[in-house]
N, CA, C and O atoms as a Tinker XYZ file with bonds, in Angstrom:
   548  protein
     1  N      0.837000   -1.175000    0.000000    73     2
     2  CA     0.000000    0.000000    0.000000    64     1     3
     3  C      0.886000    1.243000    0.000000    63     2     4     5
     4  O      1.303000    1.696000    1.065000    81     3
     5  N      1.173000    1.789000   -1.149000    73     3     6
     6  CA     1.970000    3.002000   -1.189000    64     5     7
     7  C      1.257000    4.049000   -2.030000    63     6     8     9
     8  O      0.484000    3.739000   -2.937000    81     7
     9  N      1.543000    5.282000   -1.697000    73     7    10
    10  CA     0.981000    6.389000   -2.448000    64     9    11
    11  C      2.097000    7.364000   -2.747000    63    10    12    13
    12  O      3.123000    7.384000   -2.068000    81    11
    13  N      1.886000    8.164000   -3.761000    73    11    14
    14  CA     2.832000    9.230000   -4.021000    64    13    15
    15  C      2.484000   10.394000   -3.102000    63    14    16    17
    16  O      1.316000   10.761000   -2.972000    81    15
    17  N      3.480000   10.962000   -2.476000    73    15    18
    18  CA     3.281000   12.065000   -1.559000    64    17    19
    19  C      3.716000   13.347000   -2.254000    63    18    20    21
    20  O      4.834000   13.427000   -2.762000    81    19
    21  N      2.849000   14.343000   -2.280000    73    19    22
    22  CA     3.175000   15.641000   -2.845000    64    21    23
    23  C      3.983000   16.411000   -1.801000    63    22    24    25
    24  O      3.421000   17.053000   -0.913000    81    23
    25  N      5.298000   16.338000   -1.921000    73    23    26
    26  CA     6.204000   16.888000   -0.914000    64    25    27
    27  C      6.031000   18.397000   -0.774000    63    26    28    29
    28  O      6.078000   18.918000    0.340000    81    27
    29  N      5.836000   19.100000   -1.871000    73    27    30
    30  CA     5.678000   20.556000   -1.799000    64    29    31
    31  C      4.423000   20.919000   -1.011000    63    30    32    33
    32  O      4.453000   21.810000   -0.161000    81    31
    33  N      3.327000   20.230000   -1.293000    73    31    34
    34  CA     2.083000   20.488000   -0.562000    64    33    35
    35  C      2.239000   20.132000    0.909000    63    34    36    37
    36  O      1.738000   20.848000    1.776000    81    35
    37  N      2.926000   19.038000    1.199000    73    35    38
    38  CA     3.104000   18.616000    2.591000    64    37    39
    39  C      3.991000   19.594000    3.359000    63    38    40    41
    40  O      3.769000   19.815000    4.550000    81    39
    41  N      4.990000   20.180000    2.702000    73    39    42
    42  CA     5.817000   21.192000    3.360000    64    41    43
    43  C      4.965000   22.394000    3.752000    63    42    44    45
    44  O      5.083000   22.917000    4.860000    81    43
    45  N      4.114000   22.819000    2.841000    73    43    46
    46  CA     3.225000   23.940000    3.146000    64    45    47
    47  C      2.267000   23.575000    4.273000    63    46    48    49
    48  O      2.002000   24.396000    5.152000    81    47
    49  N      1.745000   22.346000    4.253000    73    47    50
    50  CA     0.848000   21.888000    5.304000    64    49    51
    51  C      1.542000   21.921000    6.663000    63    50    52    53
    52  O      0.954000   22.374000    7.645000    81    51
    53  N      2.782000   21.448000    6.730000    73    51    54
    54  CA     3.524000   21.435000    7.994000    64    53    55
    55  C      3.671000   22.848000    8.546000    63    54    56    57
    56  O      3.516000   23.063000    9.748000    81    55
    57  N      3.967000   23.803000    7.686000    73    55    58
    58  CA     4.116000   25.193000    8.128000    64    57    59
    59  C      2.794000   25.761000    8.622000    63    58    60    61
    60  O      2.753000   26.494000    9.610000    81    59
    61  N      1.718000   25.420000    7.931000    73    59    62
    62  CA     0.395000   25.899000    8.349000    64    61    63
    63  C      0.018000   25.285000    9.698000    63    62    64    65
    64  O     -0.417000   25.994000   10.605000    81    63
    65  N      0.186000   23.972000    9.829000    73    63    66
    66  CA    -0.165000   23.311000   11.082000    64    65    67
    67  C      0.688000   23.811000   12.243000    63    66    68    69
    68  O      0.191000   23.972000   13.358000    81    67
    69  N      1.970000   24.055000   11.985000    73    67    70
    70  CA     2.882000   24.532000   13.029000    64    69    71
    71  C      2.655000   26.007000   13.358000    63    70    72    73
    72  O      3.140000   26.506000   14.374000    81    71
    73  N      1.925000   26.690000   12.504000    73    71    74
    74  CA     1.606000   28.103000   12.695000    64    73    75
    75  C      2.852000   28.979000   12.726000    63    74    76    77
    76  O      2.906000   30.001000   13.412000    81    75
    77  N      3.865000   28.538000   11.950000    73    75    78
    78  CA     5.088000   29.330000   11.823000    64    77    79
    79  C      5.860000   28.839000   10.599000    63    78    80    81
    80  O      5.538000   27.797000   10.029000    81    79
    81  N      6.850000   29.577000   10.214000    73    79    82
    82  CA     7.640000   29.261000    9.023000    64    81    83
    83  C      8.808000   28.348000    9.401000    63    82    84    85
    84  O      9.971000   28.731000    9.281000    81    83
    85  N      8.480000   27.132000    9.859000    73    83    86
    86  CA     9.534000   26.170000   10.203000    64    85    87
    87  C     10.242000   25.720000    8.930000    63    86    88    89
    88  O      9.704000   25.837000    7.829000    81    87
    89  N     11.444000   25.208000    9.096000    73    87    90
    90  CA    12.203000   24.651000    7.983000    64    89    91
    91  C     11.907000   23.158000    7.911000    63    90    92    93
    92  O     11.937000   22.464000    8.928000    81    91
    93  N     11.621000   22.665000    6.703000    73    91    94
    94  CA    11.347000   21.240000    6.510000    64    93    95
    95  C     12.425000   20.655000    5.616000    63    94    96    97
    96  O     12.702000   21.181000    4.538000    81    95
    97  N     13.034000   19.561000    6.070000    73    95    98
    98  CA    14.094000   18.884000    5.337000    64    97    99
    99  C     13.682000   17.428000    5.142000    63    98   100   101
   100  O     13.144000   16.801000    6.054000    81    99
   101  N     13.934000   16.896000    3.951000    73    99   102
   102  CA    13.767000   15.465000    3.695000    64   101   103
   103  C     15.167000   14.867000    3.586000    63   102   104   105
   104  O     16.013000   15.369000    2.845000    81   103
   105  N     15.400000   13.779000    4.340000    73   103   106
   106  CA    16.738000   13.195000    4.372000    64   105   107
   107  C     16.640000   11.688000    4.557000    63   106   108   109
   108  O     15.588000   11.164000    4.921000    81   107
   109  N     17.723000   11.013000    4.308000    73   107   110
   110  CA    17.797000    9.569000    4.500000    64   109   111
   111  C     18.026000    9.231000    5.961000    63   110   112   113
   112  O     19.080000    8.711000    6.325000    81   111
   113  N     17.044000    9.525000    6.796000    73   111   114
   114  CA    17.136000    9.280000    8.235000    64   113   115
   115  C     16.190000    8.155000    8.628000    63   114   116   117
   116  O     15.269000    7.824000    7.881000    81   115
   117  N     16.418000    7.561000    9.808000    73   115   118
   118  CA    15.600000    6.436000   10.260000    64   117   119
   119  C     14.179000    6.855000   10.613000    63   118   120   121
   120  O     13.227000    6.117000   10.360000    81   119
   121  N     14.037000    8.046000   11.201000    73   119   122
   122  CA    12.717000    8.518000   11.588000    64   121   123
   123  C     12.676000   10.044000   11.549000    63   122   124   125
   124  O     13.700000   10.701000   11.362000    81   123
   125  N     11.502000   10.584000   11.725000    73   123   126
   126  CA    11.321000   12.027000   11.710000    64   125   127
   127  C     11.803000   12.627000   13.032000    63   126   128   129
   128  O     11.771000   11.973000   14.075000    81   127
   129  N     12.248000   13.880000   12.967000    73   127   130
   130  CA    12.680000   14.599000   14.167000    64   129   131
   131  C     12.291000   16.061000   14.050000    63   130   132   133
   132  O     12.043000   16.573000   12.958000    81   131
   133  N     12.242000   16.719000   15.195000    73   131   134
   134  CA    12.048000   18.168000   15.199000    64   133   135
   135  C     13.064000   18.788000   16.138000    63   134   136   137
   136  O     13.127000   18.438000   17.317000    81   135
   137  N     13.858000   19.706000   15.614000    73   135   138
   138  CA    14.855000   20.429000   16.395000    64   137   139
   139  C     14.158000   21.648000   16.990000    63   138   140   141
   140  O     13.858000   22.609000   16.281000    81   139
   141  N     13.901000   21.602000   18.301000    73   139   142
   142  CA    13.147000   22.657000   18.962000    64   141   143
   143  C     13.866000   23.996000   18.949000    63   142   144   145
   144  O     13.225000   25.044000   18.872000    81   143
   145  N     15.183000   23.972000   19.022000    73   143   146
   146  CA    15.945000   25.224000   19.063000    64   145   147
   147  C     16.037000   25.875000   17.681000    63   146   148   149
   148  O     15.786000   27.071000   17.539000    81   147
   149  N     16.396000   25.089000   16.669000    73   147   150
   150  CA    16.574000   25.650000   15.327000    64   149   151
   151  C     15.293000   25.644000   14.506000    63   150   152   153
   152  O     15.260000   26.218000   13.418000    81   151
   153  N     14.211000   24.990000   15.018000    73   151   154
   154  CA    12.897000   24.942000   14.367000    64   153   155
   155  C     12.972000   24.249000   13.007000    63   154   156   157
   156  O     12.444000   24.742000   12.011000    81   155
   157  N     13.649000   23.079000   12.990000    73   155   158
   158  CA    13.810000   22.306000   11.761000    64   157   159
   159  C     13.106000   20.968000   11.909000    63   158   160   161
   160  O     13.394000   20.211000   12.836000    81   159
   161  N     12.183000   20.674000   10.999000    73   159   162
   162  CA    11.477000   19.398000   10.945000    64   161   163
   163  C     12.167000   18.562000    9.876000    63   162   164   165
   164  O     12.222000   18.957000    8.712000    81   163
   165  N     12.689000   17.415000   10.269000    73   163   166
   166  CA    13.335000   16.502000    9.324000    64   165   167
   167  C     12.439000   15.290000    9.137000    63   166   168   169
   168  O     12.054000   14.630000   10.102000    81   167
   169  N     12.115000   15.007000    7.888000    73   167   170
   170  CA    11.280000   13.857000    7.547000    64   169   171
   171  C     12.100000   12.855000    6.749000    63   170   172   173
   172  O     12.912000   13.244000    5.910000    81   171
   173  N     11.893000   11.560000    7.009000    73   171   174
   174  CA    12.660000   10.536000    6.289000    64   173   175
   175  C     12.183000   10.352000    4.859000    63   174   176   177
   176  O     11.049000   10.681000    4.511000    81   175
   177  N     13.064000    9.828000    4.058000    73   175   178
   178  CA    12.717000    9.405000    2.697000    64   177   179
   179  C     12.736000    7.877000    2.725000    63   178   180   181
   180  O     13.800000    7.258000    2.738000    81   179
   181  N     11.550000    7.284000    2.733000    73   179   182
   182  CA    11.441000    5.833000    2.757000    64   181   183
   183  C     10.804000    5.352000    1.475000    63   182   184   185
   184  O      9.931000    6.014000    0.915000    81   183
   185  N     11.240000    4.202000    1.017000    73   183   186
   186  CA    10.610000    3.559000   -0.131000    64   185   187
   187  C      9.199000    3.135000    0.281000    63   186   188   189
   188  O      9.005000    2.586000    1.366000    81   187
   189  N      8.237000    3.386000   -0.567000    73   187   190
   190  CA     6.848000    2.973000   -0.337000    64   189   191
   191  C      6.244000    3.552000    0.936000    63   190   192   193
   192  O      5.523000    2.854000    1.650000    81   191
   193  N      6.530000    4.827000    1.232000    73   191   194
   194  CA     5.903000    5.457000    2.386000    64   193   195
   195  C      4.486000    5.872000    2.007000    63   194   196   197
   196  O      4.284000    6.607000    1.040000    81   195
   197  N      3.518000    5.402000    2.767000    73   195   198
   198  CA     2.130000    5.764000    2.481000    64   197   199
   199  C      1.859000    7.194000    2.934000    63   198   200   201
   200  O      2.598000    7.762000    3.738000    81   199
   201  N      0.804000    7.748000    2.408000    73   199   202
   202  CA     0.389000    9.089000    2.819000    64   201   203
   203  C      0.052000    9.144000    4.293000    63   202   204   205
   204  O      0.327000   10.145000    4.954000    81   203
   205  N     -0.547000    8.071000    4.825000    73   203   206
   206  CA    -0.889000    8.049000    6.252000    64   205   207
   207  C      0.349000    8.057000    7.135000    63   206   208   209
   208  O      0.385000    8.768000    8.140000    81   207
   209  N      1.363000    7.279000    6.779000    73   207   210
   210  CA     2.592000    7.268000    7.575000    64   209   211
   211  C      3.270000    8.632000    7.481000    63   210   212   213
   212  O      3.750000    9.154000    8.487000    81   211
   213  N      3.314000    9.206000    6.296000    73   211   214
   214  CA     3.914000   10.529000    6.128000    64   213   215
   215  C      3.177000   11.547000    6.995000    63   214   216   217
   216  O      3.804000   12.333000    7.705000    81   215
   217  N      1.837000   11.532000    6.934000    73   215   218
   218  CA     1.044000   12.487000    7.718000    64   217   219
   219  C      1.210000   12.255000    9.215000    63   218   220   221
   220  O      1.260000   13.213000    9.986000    81   219
   221  N      1.295000   10.998000    9.634000    73   219   222
   222  CA     1.538000   10.683000   11.040000    64   221   223
   223  C      2.857000   11.297000   11.491000    63   222   224   225
   224  O      2.906000   11.982000   12.513000    81   223
   225  N      3.917000   11.057000   10.743000    73   223   226
   226  CA     5.229000   11.594000   11.113000    64   225   227
   227  C      5.219000   13.117000   11.113000    63   226   228   229
   228  O      5.747000   13.745000   12.030000    81   227
   229  N      4.620000   13.705000   10.090000    73   227   230
   230  CA     4.546000   15.156000    9.990000    64   229   231
   231  C      3.796000   15.733000   11.185000    63   230   232   233
   232  O      4.277000   16.667000   11.827000    81   231
   233  N      2.622000   15.183000   11.489000    73   231   234
   234  CA     1.822000   15.716000   12.593000    64   233   235
   235  C      2.480000   15.474000   13.947000    63   234   236   237
   236  O      2.391000   16.317000   14.839000    81   235
   237  N      3.134000   14.337000   14.103000    73   235   238
   238  CA     3.840000   14.060000   15.358000    64   237   239
   239  C      4.916000   15.122000   15.610000    63   238   240   241
   240  O      5.033000   15.644000   16.719000    81   239
   241  N      5.689000   15.431000   14.585000    73   239   242
   242  CA     6.763000   16.414000   14.751000    64   241   243
   243  C      6.218000   17.835000   14.871000    63   242   244   245
   244  O      6.767000   18.642000   15.622000    81   243
   245  N      5.155000   18.151000   14.148000    73   243   246
   246  CA     4.514000   19.464000   14.298000    64   245   247
   247  C      3.980000   19.604000   15.729000    63   246   248   249
   248  O      3.999000   20.696000   16.297000    81   247
   249  N      3.509000   18.505000   16.302000    73   247   250
   250  CA     3.053000   18.549000   17.701000    64   249   251
   251  C      4.191000   18.992000   18.619000    63   250   252   253
   252  O      3.971000   19.750000   19.563000    81   251
   253  N      5.410000   18.518000   18.342000    73   251   254
   254  CA     6.554000   18.980000   19.137000    64   253   255
   255  C      6.782000   20.474000   18.937000    63   254   256   257
   256  O      7.096000   21.191000   19.887000    81   255
   257  N      6.622000   20.940000   17.701000    73   255   258
   258  CA     6.798000   22.374000   17.425000    64   257   259
   259  C      5.802000   23.203000   18.229000    63   258   260   261
   260  O      6.138000   24.272000   18.739000    81   259
   261  N      4.579000   22.703000   18.336000    73   259   262
   262  CA     3.519000   23.449000   19.006000    64   261   263
   263  C      3.535000   23.304000   20.529000    63   262   264   265
   264  O      3.283000   24.275000   21.243000    81   263
   265  N      3.825000   22.115000   21.029000    73   263   266
   266  CA     3.551000   21.829000   22.439000    64   265   267
   267  C      4.753000   21.441000   23.284000    63   266   268   269
   268  O      4.625000   21.336000   24.504000    81   267
   269  N      5.919000   21.223000   22.679000    73   267   270
   270  CA     7.094000   20.835000   23.470000    64   269   271
   271  C      7.920000   22.063000   23.799000    63   270   272   273
   272  O      8.021000   22.995000   23.001000    81   271
   273  N      8.501000   22.051000   24.972000    73   271   274
   274  CA     9.434000   23.111000   25.325000    64   273   275
   275  C     10.853000   22.576000   25.155000    63   274   276   277
   276  O     11.074000   21.366000   25.133000    81   275
   277  N     11.780000   23.465000   25.038000    73   275   278
   278  CA    13.171000   23.082000   24.784000    64   277   279
   279  C     13.867000   22.725000   26.099000    63   278   280   281
   280  O     14.745000   23.450000   26.567000    81   279
   281  N     13.458000   21.589000   26.688000    73   279   282
   282  CA    14.021000   21.172000   27.977000    64   281   283
   283  C     14.806000   19.868000   27.861000    63   282   284   285
   284  O     15.153000   19.256000   28.871000    81   283
   285  N     15.081000   19.450000   26.641000    73   283   286
   286  CA    15.769000   18.174000   26.429000    64   285   287
   287  C     17.058000   18.044000   27.210000    63   286   288   289
   288  O     17.387000   16.961000   27.695000    81   287
   289  N     17.789000   19.137000   27.336000    73   287   290
   290  CA    19.068000   19.097000   28.051000    64   289   291
   291  C     18.884000   18.875000   29.563000    63   290   292   293
   292  O     19.846000   18.553000   30.260000    81   291
   293  N     17.663000   19.045000   30.064000    73   291   294
   294  CA    17.399000   18.853000   31.492000    64   293   295
   295  C     16.910000   17.452000   31.828000    63   294   296   297
   296  O     16.950000   17.030000   32.984000    81   295
   297  N     16.445000   16.728000   30.801000    73   295   298
   298  CA    15.798000   15.444000   31.064000    64   297   299
   299  C     16.778000   14.386000   31.574000    63   298   300   301
   300  O     16.493000   13.735000   32.580000    81   299
   301  N     17.915000   14.195000   30.915000    73   299   302
   302  CA    18.849000   13.145000   31.357000    64   301   303
   303  C     19.380000   13.414000   32.764000    63   302   304   305
   304  O     19.427000   12.481000   33.566000    81   303
   305  N     19.784000   14.645000   33.107000    73   303   306
   306  CA    20.209000   14.864000   34.502000    64   305   307
   307  C     19.100000   14.555000   35.517000    63   306   308   309
   308  O     19.373000   14.040000   36.601000    81   307
   309  N     17.859000   14.871000   35.162000    73   307   310
   310  CA    16.739000   14.548000   36.055000    64   309   311
   311  C     16.564000   13.041000   36.156000    63   310   312   313
   312  O     16.289000   12.514000   37.234000    81   311
   313  N     16.722000   12.347000   35.031000    73   311   314
   314  CA    16.583000   10.888000   35.018000    64   313   315
   315  C     17.686000   10.221000   35.835000    63   314   316   317
   316  O     17.473000    9.156000   36.413000    81   315
   317  N     18.852000   10.836000   35.884000    73   315   318
   318  CA    19.942000   10.293000   36.699000    64   317   319
   319  C     19.588000   10.346000   38.181000    63   318   320   321
   320  O     20.052000    9.522000   38.970000    81   319
   321  N     18.759000   11.326000   38.553000    73   319   322
   322  CA    18.286000   11.403000   39.939000    64   321   323
   323  C     17.130000   10.437000   40.178000    63   322   324   325
   324  O     17.016000    9.847000   41.253000    81   323
   325  N     16.265000   10.278000   39.160000    73   323   326
   326  CA    15.118000    9.376000   39.278000    64   325   327
   327  C     15.588000    7.934000   39.384000    63   326   328   329
   328  O     15.129000    7.187000   40.248000    81   327
   329  N     16.503000    7.547000   38.505000    73   327   330
   330  CA    16.982000    6.166000   38.473000    64   329   331
   331  C     18.471000    6.171000   38.121000    63   330   332   333
   332  O     18.833000    6.006000   36.956000    81   331
   333  N     19.328000    6.359000   39.113000    73   331   334
   334  CA    20.767000    6.452000   38.847000    64   333   335
   335  C     21.345000    5.234000   38.149000    63   334   336   337
   336  O     22.343000    5.336000   37.436000    81   335
   337  N     20.717000    4.075000   38.356000    73   335   338
   338  CA    21.225000    2.846000   37.769000    64   337   339
   339  C     20.897000    2.749000   36.275000    63   338   340   341
   340  O     21.704000    2.255000   35.488000    81   339
   341  N     19.696000    3.229000   35.887000    73   339   342
   342  CA    19.235000    3.128000   34.501000    64   341   343
   343  C     18.649000    4.459000   34.015000    63   342   344   345
   344  O     17.464000    4.513000   33.685000    81   343
   345  N     19.444000    5.531000   33.962000    73   343   346
   346  CA    18.880000    6.833000   33.579000    64   345   347
   347  C     18.361000    6.876000   32.141000    63   346   348   349
   348  O     17.392000    7.581000   31.860000    81   347
   349  N     18.982000    6.143000   31.240000    73   347   350
   350  CA    18.511000    6.169000   29.848000    64   349   351
   351  C     17.168000    5.472000   29.699000    63   350   352   353
   352  O     16.364000    5.862000   28.852000    81   351
   353  N     16.909000    4.449000   30.507000    73   351   354
   354  CA    15.597000    3.793000   30.485000    64   353   355
   355  C     14.530000    4.762000   30.987000    63   354   356   357
   356  O     13.439000    4.834000   30.422000    81   355
   357  N     14.840000    5.500000   32.038000    73   355   358
   358  CA    13.898000    6.497000   32.560000    64   357   359
   359  C     13.649000    7.587000   31.512000    63   358   360   361
   360  O     12.522000    8.059000   31.362000    81   359
   361  N     14.694000    7.983000   30.794000    73   359   362
   362  CA    14.553000    9.009000   29.752000    64   361   363
   363  C     13.645000    8.513000   28.633000    63   362   364   365
   364  O     12.805000    9.267000   28.142000    81   363
   365  N     13.802000    7.256000   28.223000    73   363   366
   366  CA    12.927000    6.702000   27.176000    64   365   367
   367  C     11.470000    6.703000   27.634000    63   366   368   369
   368  O     10.570000    7.017000   26.855000    81   367
   369  N     11.245000    6.355000   28.883000    73   367   370
   370  CA     9.890000    6.357000   29.433000    64   369   371
   371  C      9.314000    7.770000   29.408000    63   370   372   373
   372  O      8.173000    7.963000   28.987000    81   371
   373  N     10.076000    8.746000   29.846000    73   371   374
   374  CA     9.609000   10.139000   29.843000    64   373   375
   375  C      9.327000   10.601000   28.428000    63   374   376   377
   376  O      8.332000   11.287000   28.192000    81   375
   377  N     10.189000   10.238000   27.470000    73   375   378
   378  CA     9.965000   10.628000   26.074000    64   377   379
   379  C      8.661000   10.059000   25.533000    63   378   380   381
   380  O      7.946000   10.744000   24.803000    81   379
   381  N      8.341000    8.816000   25.880000    73   379   382
   382  CA     7.086000    8.199000   25.428000    64   381   383
   383  C      5.893000    8.956000   26.004000    63   382   384   385
   384  O      4.915000    9.214000   25.303000    81   383
   385  N      5.980000    9.308000   27.279000    73   383   386
   386  CA     4.886000   10.046000   27.915000    64   385   387
   387  C      4.717000   11.421000   27.260000    63   386   388   389
   388  O      3.593000   11.842000   26.986000    81   387
   389  N      5.821000   12.117000   27.011000    73   387   390
   390  CA     5.744000   13.435000   26.368000    64   389   391
   391  C      5.222000   13.321000   24.934000    63   390   392   393
   392  O      4.461000   14.181000   24.488000    81   391
   393  N      5.619000   12.270000   24.203000    73   391   394
   394  CA     5.094000   12.048000   22.853000    64   393   395
   395  C      3.587000   11.846000   22.891000    63   394   396   397
   396  O      2.860000   12.415000   22.077000    81   395
   397  N      3.116000   11.032000   23.841000    73   395   398
   398  CA     1.679000   10.782000   23.957000    64   397   399
   399  C      0.929000   12.071000   24.271000    63   398   400   401
   400  O     -0.147000   12.315000   23.726000    81   399
   401  N      1.495000   12.895000   25.151000    73   399   402
   402  CA     0.880000   14.179000   25.487000    64   401   403
   403  C      0.778000   15.069000   24.256000    63   402   404   405
   404  O     -0.279000   15.640000   23.986000    81   403
   405  N      1.870000   15.189000   23.512000    73   403   406
   406  CA     1.879000   16.053000   22.322000    64   405   407
   407  C      0.925000   15.528000   21.247000    63   406   408   409
   408  O      0.232000   16.313000   20.599000    81   407
   409  N      0.886000   14.209000   21.056000    73   407   410
   410  CA    -0.025000   13.646000   20.060000    64   409   411
   411  C     -1.479000   13.860000   20.464000    63   410   412   413
   412  O     -2.326000   14.135000   19.614000    81   411
   413  N     -1.767000   13.738000   21.730000    73   411   414
   414  CA    -3.138000   14.002000   22.196000    64   413   415
   415  C     -3.535000   15.440000   21.897000    63   414   416   417
   416  O     -4.645000   15.697000   21.430000    81   415
   417  N     -2.639000   16.373000   22.162000    73   415   418
   418  CA    -2.941000   17.782000   21.938000    64   417   419
   419  C     -3.132000   18.103000   20.454000    63   418   420   421
   420  O     -4.034000   18.859000   20.095000    81   419
   421  N     -2.284000   17.527000   19.590000    73   419   422
   422  CA    -2.433000   17.850000   18.164000    64   421   423
   423  C     -3.707000   17.234000   17.597000    63   422   424   425
   424  O     -4.330000   17.811000   16.706000    81   423
   425  N     -4.101000   16.061000   18.107000    73   423   426
   426  CA    -5.358000   15.460000   17.643000    64   425   427
   427  C     -6.561000   16.266000   18.124000    63   426   428   429
   428  O     -7.596000   16.282000   17.458000    81   427
   429  N     -6.442000   16.924000   19.253000    73   427   430
   430  CA    -7.511000   17.816000   19.704000    64   429   431
   431  C     -7.547000   19.089000   18.866000    63   430   432   433
   432  O     -8.619000   19.604000   18.548000    81   431
   433  N     -6.367000   19.589000   18.512000    73   431   434
   434  CA    -6.274000   20.810000   17.710000    64   433   435
   435  C     -6.695000   20.561000   16.268000    63   434   436   437
   436  O     -7.408000   21.375000   15.680000    81   435
   437  N     -6.262000   19.445000   15.696000    73   435   438
   438  CA    -6.552000   19.090000   14.303000    64   437   439
   439  C     -7.181000   17.696000   14.258000    63   438   440   441
   440  O     -6.508000   16.733000   13.890000    81   439
   441  N     -8.456000   17.573000   14.624000    73   439   442
   442  CA    -9.077000   16.247000   14.703000    64   441   443
   443  C     -9.122000   15.497000   13.375000    63   442   444   445
   444  O     -9.272000   14.275000   13.372000    81   443
   445  N     -8.998000   16.186000   12.262000    73   443   446
   446  CA    -8.989000   15.513000   10.966000    64   445   447
   447  C     -7.779000   14.617000   10.765000    63   446   448   449
   448  O     -7.782000   13.768000    9.873000    81   447
   449  N     -6.756000   14.790000   11.571000    73   447   450
   450  CA    -5.556000   13.973000   11.450000    64   449   451
   451  C     -5.595000   12.678000   12.233000    63   450   452   453
   452  O     -4.667000   11.874000   12.141000    81   451
   453  N     -6.660000   12.456000   13.011000    73   451   454
   454  CA    -6.731000   11.249000   13.844000    64   453   455
   455  C     -6.656000    9.963000   13.023000    63   454   456   457
   456  O     -6.015000    8.997000   13.436000    81   455
   457  N     -7.309000    9.951000   11.866000    73   455   458
   458  CA    -7.294000    8.754000   11.024000    64   457   459
   459  C     -5.891000    8.408000   10.551000    63   458   460   461
   460  O     -5.525000    7.235000   10.482000    81   459
   461  N     -5.106000    9.432000   10.224000    73   459   462
   462  CA    -3.731000    9.179000    9.789000    64   461   463
   463  C     -2.898000    8.593000   10.922000    63   462   464   465
   464  O     -2.046000    7.737000   10.681000    81   463
   465  N     -3.131000    9.038000   12.146000    73   463   466
   466  CA    -2.425000    8.446000   13.286000    64   465   467
   467  C     -2.797000    6.970000   13.421000    63   466   468   469
   468  O     -1.922000    6.116000   13.563000    81   467
   469  N     -4.095000    6.674000   13.376000    73   467   470
   470  CA    -4.567000    5.303000   13.545000    64   469   471
   471  C     -4.025000    4.394000   12.441000    63   470   472   473
   472  O     -3.446000    3.344000   12.717000    81   471
   473  N     -4.218000    4.810000   11.194000    73   471   474
   474  CA    -3.766000    3.972000   10.067000    64   473   475
   475  C     -2.238000    3.944000    9.954000    63   474   476   477
   476  O     -1.655000    2.905000    9.642000    81   475
   477  N     -1.602000    5.072000   10.204000    73   475   478
   478  CA    -0.141000    5.138000   10.112000    64   477   479
   479  C      0.541000    4.261000   11.146000    63   478   480   481
   480  O      1.483000    3.539000   10.819000    81   479
   481  N      0.074000    4.314000   12.404000    73   479   482
   482  CA     0.656000    3.450000   13.429000    64   481   483
   483  C      0.391000    1.979000   13.124000    63   482   484   485
   484  O      1.268000    1.140000   13.330000    81   483
   485  N     -0.813000    1.654000   12.631000    73   483   486
   486  CA    -1.106000    0.257000   12.263000    64   485   487
   487  C     -0.126000   -0.227000   11.199000    63   486   488   489
   488  O      0.364000   -1.354000   11.265000    81   487
   489  N      0.157000    0.629000   10.220000    73   487   490
   490  CA     1.107000    0.257000    9.160000    64   489   491
   491  C      2.522000    0.088000    9.719000    63   490   492   493
   492  O      3.214000   -0.866000    9.366000    81   491
   493  N      2.956000    1.007000   10.589000    73   491   494
   494  CA     4.294000    0.901000   11.169000    64   493   495
   495  C      4.432000   -0.358000   12.025000    63   494   496   497
   496  O      5.481000   -1.001000   12.024000    81   495
   497  N      3.379000   -0.704000   12.750000    73   495   498
   498  CA     3.411000   -1.937000   13.557000    64   497   499
   499  C      3.490000   -3.148000   12.634000    63   498   500   501
   500  O      4.255000   -4.076000   12.899000    81   499
   501  N      2.708000   -3.151000   11.549000    73   499   502
   502  CA     2.770000   -4.253000   10.579000    64   501   503
   503  C      4.169000   -4.405000    9.987000    63   502   504   505
   504  O      4.607000   -5.521000    9.709000    81   503
   505  N      4.865000   -3.294000    9.795000    73   503   506
   506  CA     6.223000   -3.319000    9.229000    64   505   507
   507  C      7.288000   -3.597000   10.289000    63   506   508   509
   508  O      8.478000   -3.649000    9.977000    81   507
   509  N      6.861000   -3.777000   11.546000    73   507   510
   510  CA     7.756000   -4.007000   12.674000    64   509   511
   511  C      8.737000   -2.845000   12.871000    63   510   512   513
   512  O      9.892000   -3.055000   13.242000    81   511
   513  N      8.274000   -1.643000   12.622000    73   511   514
   514  CA     9.097000   -0.448000   12.771000    64   513   515
   515  C      9.626000   -0.300000   14.196000    63   514   516   517
   516  O     10.752000    0.154000   14.401000    81   515
   517  N      8.820000   -0.679000   15.168000    73   515   518
   518  CA     9.191000   -0.505000   16.576000    64   517   519
   519  C      9.929000   -1.709000   17.147000    63   518   520   521
   520  O     10.325000   -1.698000   18.312000    81   519
   521  N     10.115000   -2.745000   16.337000    73   519   522
   522  CA    10.848000   -3.936000   16.784000    64   521   523
   523  C     10.110000   -4.745000   17.835000    63   522   524   525
   524  O     10.737000   -5.382000   18.681000    81   523
   525  N      8.779000   -4.726000   17.789000    73   523   526
   526  CA     7.986000   -5.418000   18.801000    64   525   527
   527  C      7.370000   -6.718000   18.307000    63   526   528   529
   528  O      6.645000   -7.377000   19.051000    81   527
   529  N      7.647000   -7.097000   17.063000    73   527   530
   530  CA     7.076000   -8.330000   16.530000    64   529   531
   531  C      7.511000   -9.517000   17.390000    63   530   532   533
   532  O      8.667000   -9.620000   17.800000    81   531
   533  N      6.568000  -10.396000   17.648000    73   531   534
   534  CA     6.803000  -11.604000   18.444000    64   533   535
   535  C      7.216000  -11.322000   19.884000    63   534   536   537
   536  O      7.816000  -12.174000   20.540000    81   535
   537  N      6.895000  -10.126000   20.375000    73   535   538
   538  CA     7.157000   -9.802000   21.769000    64   537   539
   539  C      5.841000   -9.652000   22.513000    63   538   540   541
   540  O      4.862000   -9.147000   21.964000    81   539
   541  N      5.823000  -10.084000   23.737000    73   539   542
   542  CA     4.643000   -9.937000   24.577000    64   541   543
   543  C      4.712000   -8.572000   25.261000    63   542   544   545
   544  O      5.360000   -8.400000   26.293000    81   543
   545  N      4.025000   -7.617000   24.654000    73   543   546
   546  CA     4.044000   -6.272000   25.245000    64   545   547
   547  C      2.720000   -5.973000   25.920000    63   546   548
   548  O      2.541000   -4.889000   26.476000    81   547
């Protein structure tokens, strides 16, 4: 299930959703990212990326633009206090919680994107993107 993605239209959409003139880059990266300080949204170039997966990644990162604060440098030191033995595990847990918070907020702000989240995550799980296949989670 693949579709052609109109990259120019999607760049404009990302700027509109983010409510600012963020920079959008397409690169050969493993996943999408948003640089909170420099305001750069990086989207991956994947073979056979569906429109839903593209929209999921775009909206997830735009959610960071809208709702995340630039506190990344504070998280690991805090995690070292929370769990000195496994601070990186605590950081991953906090990142998941913050991602869920941001995704909830963007779906409330732009409810039309909920379907892309649902279908996009289903596709990523089918592709074993998260490495959870055959695991009891």
